[in-house]
Every structure is written in structure tokens, then in C-alpha cells.
C-alpha positions in Angstrom: -0.1 -4.0 -6.4 -0.8 -6.4 -9.1 -3.8 -7.1 -11.4 -6.6 -9.3 -9.9 -6.0 -12.9 -10.6 -2.2 -12.7 -10.4 -1.0 -16.1 -9.2 -0.1 -16.0 -5.4 3.5 -17.0 -6.0 4.0 -14.0 -8.3 2.4 -11.7 -5.8 4.7 -13.1 -3.1 7.7 -12.7 -5.3 6.9 -9.1 -6.1 6.4 -8.5 -2.4 9.7 -10.1 -1.5 11.7 -8.1 -4.1 10.0 -4.9 -3.1 10.8 -5.4 0.6 14.4 -6.2 -0.2 14.6 -3.1 -2.4 13.1 -0.7 0.2 15.4 -2.2 2.8 18.5 -1.1 1.0 20.6 1.7 2.5 20.3 3.8 -0.6 16.5 3.6 -0.8 16.2 4.2 3.0 18.3 7.3 2.6 16.2 8.6 -0.3 13.0 8.2 1.8 14.6 9.8 4.8 15.6 12.9 2.7 12.0 13.5 1.9 10.8 12.7 5.4 9.0 9.5 4.6 8.8 6.4 6.7 8.2 3.1 4.9 6.1 0.4 6.5 6.0 -2.6 4.2 2.9 -4.8 4.5 2.5 -8.3 3.3 -0.3 -8.9 0.6 -2.9 -9.8 3.2 -2.2 -6.8 5.4 -2.3 -4.5 2.4 -5.7 -5.9 1.3 -7.1 -5.3 4.8 -5.6 -1.8 4.9 -7.2 -0.9 1.5 -10.6 -2.2 2.6 -10.4 -0.2 5.9 -9.4 3.0 4.0 -12.3 2.5 1.5 -14.7 2.2 4.4 -13.2 5.2 6.3 -13.2 7.6 3.3 -16.7 6.4 2.2 -18.0 7.3 5.6 -16.4 10.8 5.5 -17.6 11.5 2.0 -21.2 10.5 3.0 -21.0 12.7 6.2 -19.7 15.6 4.2 -22.5 15.2 1.6 -20.0 15.1 -1.2 -21.5 14.2 -4.6 -19.7 13.2 -7.8 -19.6 15.9 -10.4 
């Protein structure tokens, strides 16, 4: 994640460094210990995923009749 308006080259650099980091044996081992699988997404995939999650959860909240307190 990065603030809106972050230059694309910076977003890509952050993505590249993150993917490299989570690909290291040490980090993979730490995630395996806690039973987590990591599925890195590129910035465009992440944006689509976030939008689909917002739509999904908004529908469920509406169906459940949940109101803000």
C-alpha cells in the first residue's frame, strides 16, 4: 500500500522489494510456522481485489441490515 498519488515507479519499486523479501527462505519459513500462505499481487491485481472485497462486504452488510453505531 502507498498513499494515493504515489508515482507509479515508486509503487513498482515497493512491490518489487516486497516480493523479493517475502520470497526469501527466512520469511517463507516464518509464514509457514503460523500457517499462512502468501500470494503476492501486482499493484493492478491488488486494486481489483480491494474493489471486489469492498463490493462483497458492502452487499453482506446491507443484507444483514448492519448499521453504523
